[in-house]
C-alpha positions as CSV (number, residue, x, y, z in Angstrom):
1,M,-72.5,-1.3,-29.4
2,Q,-72.9,-3.9,-26.8
3,E,-70.1,-4.2,-24.4
4,T,-68.7,-7.6,-23.9
5,E,-67.9,-8.7,-20.4
6,T,-64.4,-9.5,-19.7
7,R,-63.7,-12.1,-17.2
8,P,-60.3,-12.7,-15.6
9,V,-58.5,-15.7,-17.0
10,A,-56.7,-17.9,-14.6
11,A,-53.0,-17.4,-14.8
12,G,-50.8,-20.4,-15.8
13,P,-48.0,-21.7,-13.6
14,A,-45.5,-19.5,-15.5
15,E,-47.5,-16.4,-14.9
16,E,-48.2,-16.9,-11.2
17,A,-47.2,-13.9,-9.1
18,V,-44.7,-14.2,-6.3
19,G,-44.8,-11.3,-3.9
20,G,-47.1,-9.4,-6.3
21,R,-44.7,-9.7,-9.3
22,P,-45.3,-12.1,-12.2
23,L,-42.7,-14.7,-12.9
24,P,-40.5,-14.4,-16.0
25,R,-41.7,-16.5,-19.0
26,F,-38.6,-18.7,-19.1
27,W,-38.3,-19.0,-15.3
28,P,-37.6,-22.8,-15.4
29,L,-34.6,-22.2,-17.7
30,L,-33.3,-19.4,-15.4
31,L,-33.7,-21.7,-12.4
32,L,-31.8,-24.5,-14.1
33,G,-29.0,-22.0,-15.1
34,A,-28.8,-20.7,-11.6
35,A,-28.4,-24.3,-10.3
36,L,-25.8,-25.4,-12.9
37,L,-23.7,-22.3,-13.7
38,P,-22.0,-22.0,-10.3
39,G,-21.0,-25.7,-10.4
40,V,-19.6,-25.3,-13.9
41,L,-17.6,-22.2,-12.9
42,L,-16.3,-24.0,-9.8
43,V,-15.1,-27.0,-12.0
44,L,-13.4,-24.6,-14.5
45,V,-11.8,-22.5,-11.8
46,G,-10.7,-25.7,-10.0
47,R,-9.0,-27.0,-13.1
48,S,-7.3,-23.7,-13.9
49,L,-5.9,-23.5,-10.4
50,D,-3.8,-26.5,-11.3
51,E,-1.9,-24.5,-13.9
52,P,1.7,-23.6,-12.8
53,A,1.2,-19.9,-13.7
54,V,-2.0,-19.7,-11.7
55,Q,-0.4,-21.4,-8.8
56,A,2.6,-19.0,-8.9
57,W,0.2,-16.0,-9.1
58,R,-1.7,-17.3,-6.1
59,T,1.5,-17.9,-4.1
60,V,2.9,-14.4,-4.8
61,C,-0.4,-12.7,-4.0
62,L,-0.8,-14.6,-0.7
63,A,2.8,-14.0,0.2
64,V,2.6,-10.2,-0.3
65,T,-0.7,-10.0,1.6
66,V,0.5,-12.2,4.5
67,Q,3.8,-10.3,4.7
68,A,2.1,-7.0,4.9
69,M,-1.0,-7.9,7.0
70,P,0.8,-8.0,10.5
71,F,2.3,-4.5,9.9
72,L,-1.0,-3.2,8.6
73,L,-2.6,-4.4,11.8
74,L,0.2,-2.7,13.8
75,G,-0.2,0.6,11.8
76,T,-4.0,0.7,12.2
77,A,-3.8,-0.1,15.9
78,L,-1.2,2.6,16.4
79,S,-3.3,5.0,14.4
80,G,-6.3,4.3,16.5
81,A,-4.3,4.7,19.7
82,I,-2.9,8.0,18.6
83,N,-6.4,9.3,17.8
84,A,-7.9,8.1,21.0
85,F,-5.3,8.3,23.7
86,V,-2.6,10.9,22.6
87,P,-3.5,14.6,23.3
88,A,-3.0,16.9,20.3
89,H,-0.6,19.2,22.2
90,V,1.9,16.4,22.5
91,F,2.9,16.6,18.8
92,G,3.3,20.3,19.1
93,R,5.8,19.8,21.8
94,L,7.8,17.1,20.1
95,L,8.1,18.7,16.7
96,P,9.7,22.1,16.0
97,K,7.3,24.9,15.3
98,R,8.8,25.7,11.9
99,P,7.6,23.2,9.3
100,A,10.9,23.2,7.5
101,L,12.6,22.0,10.7
102,A,9.8,19.6,11.6
103,V,10.3,17.7,8.4
104,P,13.8,16.3,9.1
105,V,12.9,15.6,12.8
106,A,9.9,13.6,11.7
107,G,12.1,11.7,9.2
108,V,14.6,10.8,11.9
109,A,11.7,9.7,14.1
110,G,11.1,6.9,11.7
111,V,14.2,5.2,12.9
112,V,12.6,4.3,16.2
113,L,9.4,2.7,14.9
114,P,9.7,-0.9,13.5
115,G,7.1,-1.1,10.8
116,C,6.3,-1.7,7.2
117,E,5.1,0.8,4.6
118,C,1.5,-0.5,5.2
119,A,1.7,0.6,8.8
120,S,3.1,4.1,8.0
121,V,0.1,5.2,5.9
122,P,-2.6,5.1,8.6
123,V,-0.2,6.5,11.1
124,A,0.6,9.5,8.9
125,N,-3.1,10.0,8.3
126,S,-3.7,10.0,12.0
127,L,-0.8,12.5,12.6
128,I,-2.3,14.9,10.0
129,G,-5.6,14.6,11.7
130,R,-4.0,15.6,15.1
131,G,-2.5,18.8,13.7
132,V,0.9,17.7,12.5
133,T,1.9,19.5,9.3
134,P,1.4,17.2,6.3
135,A,5.0,17.7,5.2
136,A,6.3,16.2,8.4
137,A,3.8,13.4,8.4
138,F,4.8,12.5,4.8
139,A,8.5,12.5,5.8
140,F,7.7,10.1,8.6
141,L,5.6,8.0,6.2
142,L,8.6,7.5,3.9
143,S,11.3,7.1,6.4
144,A,9.7,4.8,9.0
145,P,9.5,1.6,6.8
146,A,13.0,2.3,5.3
147,V,15.3,3.1,8.2
148,N,13.9,1.4,11.3
149,P,16.2,-1.0,13.2
150,V,14.5,-4.2,11.8
151,V,15.2,-3.1,8.2
152,L,18.7,-2.0,8.9
153,T,19.5,-5.2,10.7
154,A,18.0,-7.3,7.9
155,T,20.2,-5.3,5.4
156,A,23.3,-6.0,7.4
157,I,22.5,-9.7,7.4
158,A,21.7,-9.8,3.7
159,F,25.0,-8.0,2.9
160,P,27.5,-9.4,5.3
161,G,30.8,-7.6,5.4
162,S,29.3,-4.6,3.6
163,P,28.5,-2.0,6.3
164,E,28.7,0.7,3.6
165,M,25.5,-0.7,2.0
166,V,23.6,-0.3,5.3
167,L,24.9,3.2,5.7
168,A,24.1,4.1,2.1
169,R,20.5,2.8,2.6
170,L,20.1,4.8,5.8
171,L,21.4,8.1,4.3
172,A,19.6,7.7,0.9
173,S,16.3,6.9,2.6
174,L,16.6,9.8,5.0
175,L,17.6,12.2,2.3
176,T,14.6,11.1,0.1
177,A,12.1,11.5,3.0
178,A,13.4,15.0,4.0
179,T,13.4,16.1,0.3
180,M,9.9,15.0,-0.3
181,G,8.7,16.8,2.9
182,W,10.4,20.0,1.8
183,L,8.9,19.6,-1.7
184,W,5.5,19.3,-0.2
185,L,6.1,22.5,1.7
186,W,7.1,24.2,-1.5
187,L,4.7,22.7,-4.1
188,G,2.0,20.8,-2.2
189,R,-1.6,22.0,-2.3
190,A,-4.3,21.3,0.2
191,E,-6.8,20.3,-2.5
192,W,-4.6,17.4,-3.5
193,L,-5.0,15.9,0.0
194,R,-8.0,14.2,1.3
195,P,-7.3,13.3,4.9
196,S,-9.9,11.2,6.8
197,V,-12.4,13.3,8.6
198,R,-12.7,10.7,11.3
199,H,-9.4,11.6,13.0
200,T,-10.6,14.4,15.3
201,G,-9.1,13.2,18.6
202,H,-10.8,12.3,21.8
203,R,-14.3,13.7,22.3
204,P,-15.3,14.6,25.9
205,G,-17.8,12.2,27.3
206,Q,-16.9,9.4,24.9
207,S,-15.1,6.2,25.8
208,R,-11.5,6.2,24.6
209,W,-11.5,2.4,24.1
210,T,-14.6,2.7,22.0
211,E,-13.0,5.4,19.9
212,F,-9.9,3.2,19.6
213,R,-11.9,0.2,18.5
214,E,-14.0,2.2,15.9
215,G,-10.9,3.9,14.5
216,F,-9.0,0.6,14.3
217,Q,-11.9,-1.1,12.6
218,H,-12.4,1.8,10.1
219,D,-8.7,2.0,9.1
220,F,-8.1,-1.7,8.8
221,L,-11.2,-2.5,6.7
222,H,-10.6,0.5,4.5
223,A,-6.9,-0.1,3.9
224,G,-7.1,-3.9,3.8
225,G,-9.0,-3.9,0.5
226,F,-6.5,-1.6,-1.2
227,L,-3.7,-3.9,0.2
228,V,-5.3,-6.9,-1.6
229,V,-5.6,-5.0,-4.8
230,G,-1.9,-4.0,-4.7
231,A,-0.9,-7.6,-3.9
232,M,-2.9,-8.9,-6.9
233,A,-1.2,-6.4,-9.2
234,A,2.3,-7.3,-7.9
235,A,1.5,-11.0,-8.4
236,T,0.3,-10.4,-12.0
237,F,3.6,-8.7,-12.9
238,N,5.6,-11.6,-11.3
239,V,3.9,-14.1,-13.4
240,A,3.5,-12.2,-16.7
241,V,7.1,-10.9,-17.0
242,P,9.7,-13.5,-18.1
243,R,12.9,-13.8,-16.1
244,S,14.9,-13.2,-19.3
245,V,14.0,-9.6,-19.1
246,L,16.1,-9.2,-16.0
247,E,19.2,-10.3,-17.9
248,T,18.5,-7.8,-20.7
249,F,18.8,-4.8,-18.4
250,S,21.6,-5.9,-16.1
251,G,24.4,-5.0,-18.5
252,S,23.8,-1.2,-18.6
253,P,24.5,0.8,-15.4
254,W,21.8,3.3,-16.0
255,L,19.2,0.9,-17.3
256,S,19.8,-1.4,-14.4
257,V,19.1,1.4,-11.9
258,L,15.9,2.3,-13.6
259,F,14.9,-1.3,-14.1
260,L,15.4,-2.2,-10.5
261,A,13.5,0.9,-9.4
262,G,10.6,-0.2,-11.5
263,L,10.9,-3.7,-10.3
264,A,10.8,-2.6,-6.7
265,I,7.5,-0.8,-7.4
266,V,5.8,-3.7,-8.9
267,L,7.2,-6.5,-6.8
268,A,5.9,-4.8,-3.6
269,V,8.2,-6.8,-1.3
270,C,7.9,-5.9,2.4
271,S,10.7,-3.6,3.6
272,E,11.8,-6.2,6.2
273,A,12.5,-8.7,3.4
274,D,13.6,-6.6,0.4
275,A,17.3,-6.6,1.3
276,F,17.4,-10.4,0.8
277,V,15.8,-10.0,-2.6
278,A,18.3,-7.3,-3.5
279,A,21.2,-9.4,-2.4
280,S,20.0,-12.2,-4.7
281,L,20.2,-9.9,-7.8
282,T,23.9,-10.5,-8.1
283,G,24.0,-9.6,-11.8
284,F,23.2,-5.9,-11.0
285,S,25.5,-3.2,-9.7
286,P,25.6,-2.2,-6.0
287,V,24.0,1.2,-6.9
288,A,21.2,-0.5,-8.7
289,R,20.5,-2.8,-5.8
290,L,20.6,0.1,-3.4
291,T,18.0,1.8,-5.6
292,F,15.8,-1.3,-5.3
293,M,16.0,-1.1,-1.5
294,V,15.4,2.7,-1.3
295,V,12.5,2.9,-3.8
296,G,10.6,-0.2,-2.6
297,P,9.6,0.9,0.9
298,M,8.5,4.3,-0.4
299,V,6.8,3.5,-3.7
300,D,5.2,0.2,-4.6
301,L,1.8,-1.0,-5.9
302,K,0.3,-1.8,-2.5
303,L,1.5,1.5,-1.0
304,I,0.1,3.5,-4.0
305,A,-3.2,1.7,-3.5
306,L,-3.2,2.4,0.3
307,Q,-2.3,6.1,-0.3
308,T,-5.1,6.4,-2.9
309,G,-7.7,5.0,-0.4
310,T,-6.4,7.1,2.4
311,F,-5.5,10.5,0.9
312,G,-7.1,10.4,-2.5
313,R,-6.0,9.6,-6.1
314,A,-4.9,13.2,-6.8
315,F,-2.4,13.0,-4.0
316,A,-1.2,9.4,-4.6
317,V,-0.4,10.0,-8.3
318,R,1.6,13.1,-7.7
319,F,3.3,12.0,-4.5
320,S,4.3,8.6,-5.7
321,T,5.7,9.8,-9.0
322,A,7.8,12.5,-7.3
323,T,8.9,10.1,-4.6
324,A,10.1,7.6,-7.2
325,V,12.2,10.2,-9.0
326,V,13.7,11.7,-5.8
327,A,14.5,8.2,-4.5
328,V,16.4,7.2,-7.7
329,V,18.4,10.4,-7.7
330,C,19.3,10.2,-4.0
331,S,20.2,6.5,-4.4
332,V,22.5,7.3,-7.3
333,L,24.2,10.2,-5.4
334,I,24.7,8.4,-2.2
335,G,25.6,5.1,-3.8
336,G,28.1,6.8,-6.1
337,V,29.9,8.1,-3.1
338,L,29.8,5.2,-0.7
339,L,29.6,2.1,-2.9
């Protein structure tokens, strides 16, 4: 059999190679789609942004993010400073040796640090990395955003002539923080916790300012994304749930407590502002409004997201659920006595 000689056929424009790869057969249509599709999407999105619901969603999402961002900056800066500048033995001197006693001391220490819940997560993570027992760090994490002077002053302004509400918030928050610390000592497991391996303290020969900058950058970029996710979830709830639902639950004492606890979780209001939101809920009982102010700074969507990114999902699910239950019980007990 005579072999026929095959000669290379010149490739058409649609088959010309670019960088050694042939172009797709329908490359003109793909190019046209790539040019038109972004414009069409921008037009559709632009029109949808004019809808009242979308505008409300955008406003709430930005409000939650903007409220929390300064305190997240404060917390990550403080976390980086602790890691780079504070020797590890300092914490051993400040806290009692026995973990059971270190828990309430760490809880009371939250009174002196003005900060939001977004700031307390990276600080607690840094404390654990510096050798502080996790139970004490978690007690501080819960108490700092709930009982600091800024929050208590805002509560007194939101509830004028009601010092018992300020005292009830202080005691219920401290009791919840200490209880959760002791529960971690009793039931907590190391495998549930995933602390950042970066927090190892100052390394000899390294610049402390460089360590501070790297730690601050790592924590802020890592936690900032989870903050935005939590803010988006809170905005979605605000827009999706009708206001008439609030009136349905306000008539029952027990349902109102549970409803405002759940509302505090999904609204994710900053602890410096939640007292004014609680004061506006005039249709609910004082105990229910106290529950709103105790649960909110300890368990909300953005805080759960931050805890998940910092300590891991296994920790965040268990810790947030237990904290919500303990906070409701402590609020009802303290509120029933003082309010």
